[in-house]
N, C-alpha and C positions, 0 to 999 in steps of 0.2 A: 691342613686338612680343611675342606670346605665345610660350611655349615651344614648342608644336608647329610654329608658323610658322617660328620661328628654326631648329629642327632641320631642317625640310624646306628652308629657304632654303640652309642649309649643305650639305645633301645634294645639292641641285640645283647648287650651285657645284662640288662634287666631281665630279658626273656630267659637267657641261659641260667640266670640265678633263681628262677622260679621253681625249680624242681626240688626232689628230695635232697637232704643234706649229703654231701660227699666231700671227702678230703681231697679228692683228685681235682685239680684246677683244669677247667675247660680253656682251651686256647680259641680265641675268636679269630677266625681266619677271613675276615672281611677284606677283600682285595679291591681297593679304590681303583686301581688300574683296569681291573676287569669291568667294574661298574662304569667307568668312562668309555671303555670299548662298547659297552652296550648302548650308550647314548649315541655313539657314532653308528652303530648298527641300525637303530631306529630312524636316525635322520637320513641314512642312506636309502631307505625305502621311499623317500619323498614325503610330501605332505600326507599326514595321517588324518586326512579329512574324509568323513563318510562319503562313499561314492567314488573315491579316487583309488587307483590300483595300489598305491603305497598303504592305504588304509587296511585293505584285505590282506596284503602280504605281511604287514606288521602283525595283524592279529594272529595269523597262522604261526608266525615266529614266536610271539609271546606264549601262545598255547603249547607249542613244542618245547620250549624252554622250561615251563612249569611241568609239563608231563614227564620230563626227563629226571626231575628231582623230587616231586611232591608225592604224597600218599595219594591224592586225588587232585585232578586238574580238569577243568571244563570251561566252556564258553556258554554264557547266558545270552541268547540271541532274541532281538525283538526289532520291530519296525516302529519308526516314529514319523508321523506326517509333518513335514516342514511348512512354514508359512508360504513358502514359494510354490507349494503344490507337489514338490518332490517327496518321495518316501525314502527316509534314511534307514539303511540297514545297519543296525548297531549290534555290538558284542561287548559284554563285560567278560573279562578273562580272570578266572579265579583259580586259586590253588589252596590246598589245606595240608597241614602237617599234624601228625599225632591225633588222628581222628578219634581215638577212644577217650581223650582227655575231655572232661566236661568244662574245665576252666580254659577259656580261649581268649586269644588276642587277635584283634582285626587290624591289619595294616592295609592302607589304601592309597592310591594315586590314580590319576586319569592318564590315559595313553594317547588319546586323540590330539590333534593339533588344530589351531584356528584356521578357518578358511580364508580369512582376510586380516591383513595388518592395518586395520582402520586407524590406529593411533600412531603409526610410524611417522618419525619426524620428517622423512623424505615422502612428499606426496606421490611420487611416482611409484612407490612400493605399497601404497595403501590398499590396493585391490589384490595383492599377491598373498598367497597362503604363507603362514608362518612355519619355519622348519620345526619348531617345537623342541629344541635341545634343552633349554631350561624349563620351559613350561610344558610339562608332560614327560619329556624324555628323561629328565634327571631323576624324578621321583620314581619312575618305572625301573630305571637302571639300578637304583638302590634296592628296590624291592626284589629284582631279579638276582642280584648278588646276595641278598639276605636269603633267598629261596635256595640258592646253591649251598650256602653254609648250613641251612636247616636240613638239606637233603643229606649232607655228609654227617653232620653232628646233630642228631635229632634233638629238638628243644624238649624241655620237660613240660611246658604248657602246650596247649593246642594253639596253633597259629593258622589263621586264615588270611589270604592276601586277596584283595579285590582290585583289579585295574578297570577303572570306569571308562565307558566310551560316551561319546556325545556331550561331554561336559564343556568342551571348547568350542562347540558349535554355536554358542551364545544363546540367543533366544530363539534358535531353530528357524531362522529366516530362510 
């Protein structure tokens, strides 16, 4: 089991244990294979760099995935001026479970990918965008899979998930 999967499985166990006492055991149905498939889906959109087609298509996909399982799902949209003079159109994708519960847990990741691989060991790749499978894609995949689990087996605590945009753009150059 990979480290992110193990951490999220532990988190899910803690979340499911936060509710009223019950003699019935809950079965954690986190599926690492489905989470891995969600990484592949994100990468298939192409670079998730603001302003590129893969960015908009992936945002729509993430919102659809959350809307299918969450009590509430939405996109928080805003614009950010880049140092280059461009305007970045950004979206945080959010979902909530168990809206009535006042005690809440926030789970976060970023979903965008870096516009350039400036530290790649191969100088020929340093101006190419990063696919973002590990950085961005893996954390989002784990949270999408947890959302699927929460949608089927409602958590006792309130859960909010935020997928942040623009984090990997760097200093907004």
